Each structure stands twice: as structure tokens, then as C-alpha cells.
C-alpha positions as CSV (number, residue, x, y, z in Angstrom):
1,M,-16.8,-68.9,130.5
2,D,-16.9,-71.2,127.4
3,L,-20.0,-70.3,125.4
4,F,-19.2,-73.0,122.8
5,R,-18.8,-76.0,125.1
6,R,-20.3,-79.1,123.5
7,K,-22.0,-82.2,124.8
8,S,-20.2,-85.4,124.0
9,I,-22.0,-87.4,121.3
10,T,-21.0,-90.7,122.8
11,E,-22.3,-89.6,126.2
12,L,-25.6,-88.6,124.5
13,Q,-25.8,-92.0,122.8
14,S,-25.2,-93.8,126.1
15,D,-27.9,-91.6,127.8
16,A,-30.3,-92.5,125.0
17,Q,-29.9,-96.2,125.8
18,T,-30.1,-95.9,129.6
19,D,-32.5,-92.9,130.2
20,T,-35.9,-94.2,131.1
21,S,-37.5,-90.9,132.2
22,L,-39.9,-91.0,129.3
23,K,-41.8,-94.1,128.0
24,R,-40.4,-95.6,124.8
25,V,-43.7,-96.7,123.2
26,L,-43.7,-95.3,119.7
27,G,-43.1,-97.5,116.6
28,P,-42.4,-96.5,113.0
29,W,-46.1,-96.1,112.1
30,N,-46.7,-94.0,115.2
31,L,-43.9,-91.7,114.1
32,I,-45.1,-91.5,110.5
33,F,-48.6,-90.7,111.7
34,L,-47.2,-88.1,114.2
35,G,-45.6,-86.4,111.2
36,I,-48.7,-86.6,109.0
37,G,-50.7,-85.4,112.0
38,A,-48.5,-82.2,112.3
39,I,-48.0,-81.5,108.6
40,I,-51.5,-81.9,107.3
41,G,-53.4,-79.1,109.0
42,G,-53.4,-75.4,108.7
43,G,-51.3,-75.5,105.5
44,I,-53.8,-77.5,103.5
45,F,-57.0,-76.4,105.1
46,V,-56.3,-72.7,105.5
47,L,-53.0,-71.3,104.1
48,T,-53.7,-72.8,100.6
49,G,-56.5,-70.2,100.1
50,K,-54.7,-67.3,101.8
51,V,-51.5,-67.7,99.8
52,A,-53.3,-68.2,96.5
53,A,-55.4,-65.1,97.0
54,Q,-52.7,-62.8,98.4
55,N,-49.4,-64.0,97.1
56,A,-49.0,-66.6,94.4
57,G,-52.3,-67.0,92.6
58,P,-52.7,-70.4,90.9
59,A,-48.9,-70.8,91.2
60,V,-49.5,-71.6,94.9
61,V,-48.8,-75.1,93.6
62,L,-45.2,-74.0,92.9
63,S,-45.0,-72.5,96.4
64,F,-45.7,-75.9,97.9
65,V,-43.2,-77.5,95.5
66,L,-40.5,-75.1,96.5
67,A,-41.2,-75.4,100.2
68,G,-41.4,-79.2,99.8
69,V,-38.0,-79.4,98.1
70,A,-36.4,-77.3,100.8
71,S,-38.0,-79.5,103.4
72,V,-36.6,-82.7,101.8
73,F,-33.0,-81.4,102.1
74,A,-33.6,-80.5,105.7
75,A,-35.4,-83.8,106.5
76,L,-32.5,-85.8,105.3
77,C,-30.2,-83.9,107.7
78,Y,-32.7,-84.2,110.5
79,S,-32.8,-88.0,109.9
80,E,-29.1,-88.3,110.4
81,F,-29.1,-86.4,113.6
82,A,-32.3,-88.0,115.0
83,S,-30.9,-91.5,114.4
84,T,-27.4,-90.6,115.7
85,V,-28.5,-88.6,118.8
86,P,-32.0,-90.1,119.6
87,M,-32.8,-87.7,122.5
88,A,-35.6,-85.3,123.2
89,G,-35.0,-81.8,122.1
90,S,-34.7,-82.1,118.3
91,A,-32.4,-79.5,116.8
92,Y,-31.6,-78.0,120.2
93,T,-29.9,-81.3,121.2
94,Y,-28.2,-81.6,117.8
95,G,-26.9,-78.1,118.1
96,Y,-25.5,-78.7,121.6
97,A,-23.5,-81.7,120.3
98,T,-22.1,-79.9,117.2
99,L,-22.1,-76.1,117.5
100,G,-21.9,-75.6,121.3
101,E,-24.1,-74.3,124.1
102,L,-24.7,-70.7,122.8
103,F,-25.9,-72.0,119.4
104,A,-28.0,-74.7,121.3
105,W,-29.7,-72.0,123.3
106,I,-30.4,-70.0,120.1
107,I,-31.9,-73.1,118.4
108,G,-33.9,-74.0,121.6
109,W,-35.2,-70.4,121.9
110,D,-36.1,-70.5,118.2
111,L,-37.9,-73.9,118.6
112,I,-40.0,-72.4,121.5
113,L,-41.1,-69.7,119.0
114,E,-41.7,-72.3,116.3
115,Y,-43.8,-74.8,118.2
116,A,-45.7,-72.4,120.5
117,L,-46.7,-70.0,117.7
118,G,-47.3,-73.0,115.4
119,A,-49.9,-74.3,117.9
120,V,-51.4,-70.7,118.2
121,T,-51.7,-70.5,114.4
122,V,-53.5,-73.8,114.1
123,A,-55.7,-73.1,117.1
124,I,-56.9,-69.9,115.4
125,S,-57.6,-71.9,112.2
126,W,-59.4,-74.5,114.2
127,S,-61.6,-71.8,115.7
128,G,-62.6,-70.6,112.2
129,Y,-63.6,-74.1,111.0
130,C,-65.4,-74.7,114.3
131,V,-67.6,-71.6,113.8
132,S,-68.2,-72.5,110.1
133,L,-69.3,-76.0,111.0
134,F,-71.6,-74.9,113.8
135,D,-73.2,-72.3,111.5
136,Q,-73.9,-75.1,109.0
137,F,-75.9,-76.9,111.7
138,G,-77.7,-73.7,112.8
139,I,-75.6,-73.0,115.9
140,H,-74.3,-69.5,115.8
141,I,-71.1,-68.5,117.7
142,P,-70.8,-64.7,118.0
143,P,-67.8,-63.7,115.9
144,E,-66.4,-61.5,118.6
145,W,-66.1,-64.6,120.8
146,A,-64.1,-66.5,118.1
147,A,-61.4,-64.0,117.2
148,A,-58.3,-62.4,118.8
149,R,-59.0,-59.5,121.1
150,G,-59.3,-56.2,119.2
151,A,-59.3,-58.0,115.8
152,E,-61.5,-56.2,113.2
153,I,-64.4,-58.4,112.0
154,K,-66.5,-57.6,109.1
155,L,-70.1,-58.9,109.5
156,P,-72.3,-60.1,106.6
157,D,-74.4,-56.9,106.8
158,G,-71.3,-54.8,106.2
159,T,-70.9,-53.5,109.8
160,V,-67.7,-54.0,111.7
161,T,-67.1,-55.4,115.2
162,R,-64.0,-56.4,117.1
163,G,-62.9,-59.6,118.7
164,I,-63.2,-60.1,122.5
165,F,-61.9,-63.6,123.2
166,N,-61.2,-66.6,121.0
167,V,-63.2,-69.2,123.0
168,P,-62.9,-72.2,120.5
169,A,-59.1,-71.7,120.3
170,V,-58.7,-71.8,124.0
171,F,-61.0,-74.8,124.3
172,I,-59.0,-77.0,121.9
173,I,-55.7,-76.0,123.5
174,A,-57.0,-76.9,126.9
175,F,-58.3,-80.3,125.7
176,V,-55.0,-81.2,123.9
177,T,-52.9,-80.1,126.9
178,T,-54.9,-82.4,129.2
179,L,-54.5,-85.3,126.8
180,L,-50.7,-84.8,126.6
181,I,-50.4,-84.9,130.4
182,V,-52.3,-88.2,130.5
183,G,-49.8,-90.0,128.3
184,I,-47.8,-90.2,125.0
185,R,-49.3,-93.6,124.1
186,E,-52.9,-92.3,124.5
187,S,-52.0,-89.1,122.6
188,A,-50.4,-91.1,119.7
189,N,-53.4,-93.5,119.5
190,L,-55.8,-90.6,119.2
191,N,-53.5,-89.0,116.7
192,N,-53.5,-92.2,114.6
193,V,-57.4,-92.2,114.5
194,V,-57.5,-88.5,113.6
195,V,-54.9,-88.9,110.8
196,V,-57.0,-91.7,109.2
197,I,-60.1,-89.4,109.3
198,K,-58.4,-86.3,107.8
199,V,-56.6,-88.2,105.0
200,A,-59.8,-90.0,104.1
201,V,-61.6,-86.6,103.9
202,I,-58.8,-85.2,101.7
203,L,-58.9,-88.2,99.4
204,L,-62.7,-87.8,99.1
205,F,-62.2,-84.2,98.2
206,I,-59.6,-85.0,95.5
207,G,-61.9,-87.7,94.0
208,G,-65.0,-85.5,94.0
209,A,-63.6,-82.1,93.1
210,I,-61.1,-83.0,90.4
211,K,-64.0,-83.4,87.9
212,A,-65.0,-79.8,88.5
213,I,-61.7,-78.2,87.6
214,N,-61.9,-75.3,85.1
215,S,-58.5,-74.9,83.5
216,A,-59.3,-71.2,82.8
217,N,-58.9,-70.6,86.6
218,W,-55.2,-71.5,86.2
219,T,-54.6,-68.7,83.7
220,P,-52.5,-66.8,84.2
221,L,-50.4,-69.1,86.3
222,F,-48.4,-66.1,87.6
223,P,-50.8,-63.1,88.0
224,P,-49.2,-59.6,87.4
225,M,-47.2,-58.2,90.3
226,E,-49.1,-55.9,92.6
227,G,-46.0,-55.3,94.8
228,P,-43.1,-57.3,96.4
229,G,-44.4,-60.7,97.4
230,H,-47.8,-60.2,95.8
231,F,-48.0,-62.3,92.6
232,G,-45.4,-62.9,90.0
233,W,-42.4,-65.1,91.0
234,S,-41.7,-63.0,94.1
235,G,-45.2,-64.0,95.2
236,V,-44.4,-67.7,94.7
237,V,-41.3,-67.3,96.9
238,R,-43.2,-65.3,99.6
239,G,-45.9,-67.9,99.4
240,A,-43.4,-70.7,99.9
241,G,-42.0,-69.0,102.9
242,I,-45.5,-68.7,104.4
243,V,-46.7,-72.3,103.6
244,F,-43.4,-73.6,105.0
245,F,-45.2,-73.4,108.3
246,A,-47.1,-76.4,107.0
247,Y,-44.0,-78.5,106.8
248,I,-42.8,-78.3,110.4
249,G,-44.4,-81.6,111.3
250,F,-41.4,-83.8,110.5
251,D,-39.3,-81.4,112.7
252,A,-41.7,-82.2,115.5
253,V,-41.3,-86.0,115.0
254,S,-37.7,-85.6,116.0
255,T,-38.6,-84.3,119.4
256,A,-40.2,-87.7,120.2
257,A,-36.9,-89.6,119.7
258,Q,-36.7,-90.4,123.4
259,E,-40.1,-92.0,123.3
260,A,-39.4,-94.2,120.2
261,R,-38.8,-97.9,120.6
262,N,-36.1,-98.1,118.0
263,P,-35.1,-94.5,117.2
264,Q,-32.0,-95.4,115.1
265,R,-34.1,-97.3,112.6
266,D,-37.5,-95.6,112.9
267,M,-36.8,-91.9,113.2
268,P,-35.6,-91.5,109.5
269,R,-38.7,-93.5,108.4
270,G,-41.0,-91.3,110.4
271,I,-39.4,-88.0,109.3
272,I,-39.0,-88.8,105.6
273,G,-42.1,-90.9,105.1
274,S,-44.5,-88.4,106.6
275,L,-42.9,-85.5,104.6
276,L,-43.2,-87.3,101.2
277,I,-46.8,-88.3,101.7
278,C,-47.9,-84.9,102.8
279,T,-46.0,-83.0,100.1
280,V,-47.8,-85.0,97.4
281,L,-51.2,-84.3,99.0
282,Y,-50.4,-80.6,99.4
283,I,-49.5,-80.2,95.7
284,I,-52.6,-82.1,94.5
285,V,-55.1,-80.3,96.8
286,S,-53.8,-76.8,96.1
287,G,-53.9,-77.5,92.3
288,I,-57.5,-78.7,92.6
289,A,-58.7,-75.8,94.8
290,T,-57.3,-73.1,92.4
291,G,-58.7,-75.0,89.5
292,V,-62.3,-75.1,90.9
293,V,-62.4,-71.6,92.5
294,P,-60.8,-68.5,91.1
295,Y,-57.8,-67.7,93.3
296,K,-59.0,-64.3,94.4
297,E,-62.1,-65.9,96.0
298,L,-60.1,-68.3,98.2
299,N,-59.1,-66.0,101.0
300,V,-61.7,-67.4,103.4
301,S,-61.5,-69.3,106.7
302,A,-62.4,-72.6,105.0
303,P,-61.1,-72.6,101.4
304,I,-61.2,-76.3,100.8
305,A,-64.8,-76.5,102.0
306,L,-65.6,-73.7,99.6
307,A,-64.0,-75.6,96.8
308,A,-66.0,-78.7,97.6
309,E,-69.2,-76.6,97.6
310,R,-68.3,-75.0,94.2
311,A,-67.6,-78.5,92.9
312,G,-71.2,-79.5,93.6
313,M,-70.2,-82.1,96.2
314,G,-73.2,-81.2,98.4
315,H,-73.6,-80.0,102.0
316,W,-72.6,-83.4,103.3
317,M,-69.2,-83.1,101.8
318,T,-68.7,-79.5,103.0
319,A,-69.6,-80.7,106.5
320,A,-67.2,-83.7,106.2
321,I,-64.4,-81.5,105.1
322,K,-65.0,-79.2,108.0
323,I,-65.0,-82.1,110.4
324,G,-61.9,-83.5,108.8
325,A,-60.3,-80.1,109.1
326,L,-61.1,-79.9,112.8
327,A,-59.7,-83.3,113.4
328,G,-56.6,-82.5,111.3
329,L,-56.0,-79.2,113.0
330,S,-56.4,-80.9,116.4
331,S,-53.7,-83.4,115.7
332,V,-51.4,-80.6,114.5
333,I,-51.9,-78.8,117.8
334,L,-51.2,-82.0,119.7
335,V,-47.9,-82.6,117.9
336,M,-46.8,-78.9,118.2
337,L,-47.6,-78.8,122.0
338,M,-45.8,-82.1,122.4
339,G,-42.7,-80.8,120.6
340,Q,-42.7,-77.6,122.6
341,S,-42.9,-79.4,125.9
342,R,-40.1,-81.8,125.0
343,V,-37.8,-78.9,124.0
344,F,-38.6,-77.2,127.3
345,W,-37.9,-80.4,129.1
346,A,-34.5,-81.0,127.4
347,M,-33.4,-77.4,128.1
348,S,-34.3,-77.7,131.7
349,R,-32.5,-81.0,132.0
350,D,-29.4,-79.3,130.8
351,G,-29.8,-76.4,133.4
352,L,-30.6,-73.7,130.8
353,L,-34.1,-73.4,132.2
354,P,-35.2,-73.7,135.9
355,A,-35.1,-77.3,137.3
356,F,-38.8,-77.5,138.2
357,V,-39.6,-77.5,134.4
358,N,-37.8,-80.9,134.2
359,R,-40.2,-82.8,136.4
360,V,-41.8,-86.0,134.9
361,H,-45.2,-87.0,136.2
362,P,-44.7,-90.1,138.5
363,R,-47.8,-91.9,137.1
364,F,-48.1,-90.8,133.5
365,K,-44.3,-90.5,132.8
366,T,-44.9,-87.2,130.8
367,P,-43.2,-83.8,131.3
368,W,-46.4,-82.4,132.8
369,I,-45.0,-79.1,134.1
370,T,-43.7,-78.1,130.7
371,T,-46.9,-79.3,129.1
372,I,-49.1,-77.1,131.4
373,V,-46.8,-74.0,131.0
374,T,-46.9,-74.5,127.2
375,G,-50.7,-74.9,127.1
376,L,-51.3,-71.8,129.2
377,A,-48.9,-69.7,127.2
378,V,-50.3,-70.8,123.8
379,G,-53.9,-70.4,125.1
380,I,-53.3,-66.8,126.1
381,V,-51.4,-65.8,122.9
382,S,-54.1,-67.4,120.7
383,T,-56.5,-64.7,122.0
384,L,-54.2,-61.8,121.2
385,I,-52.8,-62.2,117.7
386,D,-54.1,-63.0,114.2
387,L,-53.3,-65.8,111.8
388,S,-51.0,-63.9,109.4
389,F,-48.8,-62.5,112.2
390,A,-48.3,-66.0,113.7
391,S,-47.8,-68.1,110.5
392,E,-45.0,-65.8,109.1
393,L,-43.2,-65.8,112.4
394,V,-43.4,-69.6,112.7
395,S,-42.1,-70.0,109.1
396,I,-39.0,-67.8,109.7
397,G,-38.3,-69.7,112.9
398,T,-38.6,-73.0,111.3
399,L,-36.4,-72.0,108.3
400,L,-33.7,-70.8,110.7
401,A,-33.7,-74.1,112.5
402,F,-33.4,-75.9,109.2
403,V,-30.3,-73.8,108.3
404,I,-28.6,-74.6,111.6
405,V,-29.4,-78.3,111.4
406,S,-28.1,-78.5,107.8
407,V,-24.8,-76.7,108.8
408,G,-24.6,-78.9,111.9
409,V,-24.6,-82.1,109.9
410,L,-21.5,-80.9,108.0
411,I,-19.7,-79.8,111.1
412,L,-20.3,-83.2,112.8
413,R,-19.1,-85.0,109.6
414,V,-15.8,-83.0,109.9
415,K,-15.4,-83.2,113.7
416,E,-16.4,-86.8,114.2
417,P,-16.1,-88.7,110.9
418,E,-15.8,-92.1,112.5
419,L,-19.0,-91.7,114.7
420,P,-21.4,-94.6,114.1
421,R,-24.4,-93.5,112.1
422,S,-27.4,-95.7,111.5
423,F,-28.6,-93.3,108.8
424,K,-26.3,-91.0,106.7
425,T,-27.6,-88.1,104.7
426,P,-27.0,-89.0,101.1
427,A,-24.6,-86.8,99.1
428,V,-24.2,-84.8,102.3
429,W,-21.9,-82.2,100.8
430,I,-24.6,-81.4,98.2
431,T,-27.7,-82.0,100.3
432,A,-26.8,-80.1,103.4
433,P,-25.6,-76.9,101.6
434,L,-28.7,-77.0,99.5
435,G,-30.9,-77.4,102.6
436,A,-29.3,-74.3,104.2
437,I,-29.3,-72.2,100.9
438,T,-33.0,-73.0,100.1
439,A,-34.1,-72.2,103.6
440,L,-32.2,-68.9,103.6
441,Y,-33.7,-68.1,100.2
442,L,-37.2,-68.6,101.5
443,M,-36.4,-66.6,104.6
444,A,-35.3,-63.7,102.4
445,G,-38.7,-63.7,100.8
446,L,-40.5,-63.0,104.1
447,P,-41.4,-59.4,105.0
448,G,-39.1,-57.1,106.9
449,E,-41.4,-56.8,109.9
450,T,-41.2,-60.6,110.3
451,W,-37.4,-60.3,110.5
452,L,-37.7,-57.5,113.0
453,R,-40.0,-59.6,115.2
454,L,-37.5,-62.5,115.0
455,V,-34.6,-60.2,116.1
456,I,-36.7,-58.9,119.0
457,W,-37.4,-62.4,120.1
458,F,-33.7,-63.4,120.0
459,V,-32.7,-60.2,121.9
460,I,-35.1,-61.3,124.7
461,G,-33.6,-64.8,124.5
462,M,-30.0,-63.5,124.8
463,V,-31.0,-61.5,127.9
464,I,-32.3,-64.7,129.5
465,Y,-29.3,-66.7,128.5
466,F,-26.6,-64.4,129.8
467,S,-28.6,-63.5,133.0
468,Y,-29.6,-67.0,134.0
469,S,-28.8,-70.0,131.7
470,V,-25.1,-69.5,131.2
471,H,-24.6,-69.6,135.0
472,H,-26.8,-72.6,135.7
473,S,-25.8,-74.8,132.7
474,K,-24.9,-78.3,133.9
475,L,-21.8,-78.2,131.7
476,Q,-20.8,-75.1,133.6
477,T,-21.7,-76.2,137.1
478,H,-20.7,-79.9,136.8
479,G,-17.9,-79.6,134.2
480,T,-17.8,-81.5,130.9
481,R,-15.5,-83.9,129.2
482,P,-14.5,-83.0,125.7
483,A,-16.1,-84.9,122.9
484,K,-13.8,-87.3,121.1
485,S,-14.2,-88.6,117.6
486,G,-16.0,-91.9,117.5
487,R,-14.9,-93.1,121.0
488,P,-16.0,-92.4,124.6
489,P,-14.4,-89.4,126.3
490,S,-11.6,-90.1,128.7
């Protein structure tokens, strides 16, 4: 039993050119907008306030900078892989081609955690903005029907109640799941519209709130430490690890490689372009929010809307931000669920998950079974856990994927140096190690209980792999030809 059997790169490249299971309809701007759609969401509309109030203070700006730098290193490595092996599955497929099947399973299992809980986190945030917007128009949603089951909710009068069922979160997941089944083109077109709306709202916020900045709110930049990960430099690092959740959008772009018209050229553009645009917006918005509102007051469900209100932008702007946030968070859920279903689809195609998961809808040409399974799982989990639990677990899963992709690029350079690459990671022997090191550094800043949950998740994954996947792998049942450097296998 060879646990490290690899897929042939040249066979994957051939499959990418001939496989028509999924529609190739996405151009470069679709991919950039998919990235922006996934990146600009919970990070800018929710986590900015949470991390400022609990971890980094005004230095939350540096948390976004640190997370952004780590993301750039990883994005360059992802771009090389996505253009060289333009197949669905993202880091899972890259791992299969470089590190072998066991590592591919580990990455795939990690991506399931990343995308599914990413969608859960954003759905919970969507619910909070939905309740806030409805309240503004005089429509009251009982708080116990907009929170995780059992979650403690403090009411305005000081009394405490507990959540029963998060109805808004389940609604948005059901809507997005249906849209993804109907088609990737329709999903991408809606995402493009949503991206324009939320970027316009963010630019309006920047233009209106920048005049209300009180520089005294930025002092001290590093509030005194109250414990590990709470203020001081350790708070900045912990905050970077948490907000890293906000940067997983470019990772999700790579899962759409098999639906891109010209993936060799356009995947790097989509990945790097969306990341750079969003990083700049994150830094500016977090700086303005902490300049307008004292950081300790930002731990609310709609911190950017609060900053707009404090800046005197009026109820209309507060409502516009909430609408923009709802639109933005919707697009994040769309890209996360799309990424999750494509990873499931790729793993099933390789035999590591049951074959029925691999079915493509005969009319819509979408992986409808995986989309339904993902939507149901995410909808159920969104009613059971809170935002903090989900976001930290998503971040550590994302960071682990970045470590493996960064290492995988170096391994592929050594094993197959002559392989044609339409995009090469610049200064790869510097960029890739820095990508792995910075991701590990941010992982180290996350709390011990998050590490424990990650270990438990992987133990479950290993049980599934050794009891099912290793015996049903197509490389095991059909055999495989060894990968050769730069030429087709014999």
C-alpha cells in the first residue's frame, strides 16, 4: 500500500484540456470578482471590530498588514500551481501531484473544514447584519431566532435569553445553495453585481468617515497586555491569525480553475489581483474605524455601521452599509460553498469519497450532489456554533493549507524542474519559505483549544481515510503511472 503515490502532472494537464464535465465560462474579471467576493465580507464588516476590541486595539491595522503579507507569499505559490495544474480541487489537487495521496487527503480534509466553517462564520455574520437592518426599519426578529442554539444573548433591558435557531443564517445558505445548483455562470454574474455594490459602499464609507477621525483614538497604538493574545504585540499576532479568515477568498478562486476559460493566464490574475485590492481596502477601513470609534466599543455585530453613525453620516448611510454588508457576506458564502463543493467533487472523482458525490447535473453542468450536501451541513452547523469558535478554526485550517502549498511548490521545482509553467513564483526559494514560515507563525499565535479542535478534526479524517479512501482510491484500484519530469509518463 503506497500512501505517497502521486498523480502525474502531465496527465493532469492533459485532463485539464480535455475534461468538459464542468463549464469553462469564467474570464479574468469573473475570477478577480470571485476573489473580491470571497475576501471582502466577514473580515471587513465584522472581524475588524472584534479583533480591535479583544486582541489588537488600534493596531488591528497591523494585524491586517501581517495577514496580508503572509497571504501574498502564499498567493504567489497558489498562482504557480493554479496555472500549471488548472483542475478543480485547489490545494488538494496540487498536493496529490507533489506530495502524494496521504498529504492530498490531509489537505482535502483541511479544505473541507476551511470552506464549510468559512461559510458558517459568514452566515452567522450575515444573520447579525440582517437583524440590525430589519430593526432599523421597525421589523423586529426575536434574538433567540437569530443565534446559535444555546448561545447566551444579553437583551437591552439586561435580561439574558438563549438562542433557539438561527433562521436568517439558514435562509441565506439555502438561497445560495440553490443558486449554485442552477449554474456557475449565473452565480458568477450575481457575484459581480454584489461585488460592485459592496465595494461602492466601502468607498462611500471611506470618503465620508475619514473626516471624522480623532487621532486620539489611535493612542496607544498597542494597548497594555491583559493576557496572551490580548493587546500588545501578541494581540497583533493573535489578531492576524483571526483576520486571516478574511483572506481565504483567493484560495477559493483556485477551486474554479476547471471552470475558467484560460486558466493558465487568468488564474494568477484572479488570485493576485483580488488579494491586492482587498488588502488595501482592509487596511484603510480598519484604520478609519478605530480612528472614529474607540476600539473598546467596536465589539458589536455591525462595527462599520457603528463607525458610520458616529461619523455623522446619517441613518441612510448606516442602512447602506448594512445592505452592502449583507450583499458582501452573501457573495462570500457563495464562493465558500462553491469552493467546498468543488473540493468534494475532486476527491470523489479520485475515489477518496463515494462515487455518487461525483455526479454532475445533466442540465446545469454543476456538481449538484456535493452542493446540496455542503449546503445542508453548513446550514445545520450554523445553528449550533458561535462566530469566535468558527473563525479561529477556519483561520488555522487556511494557514495549514498555505504551509503545504508553499512547501509543495518547492518540491515540484525539485522533482520536475523542466515542467512547463505559464506562471512562476518569483524568487521561489525566498517567497515559498517565507509563505510557510509566516503562516506557521500566525498559527502559533492562535489559542491552544483551536489547535486541539484541529487535531480532533484530523483524527476523524484519518479514520475515514484508512477505513475507506485508501482502499477505493483510483490510483489503488486502477493503478498509476509514475510521474516523469516534464514529459508524458511511459
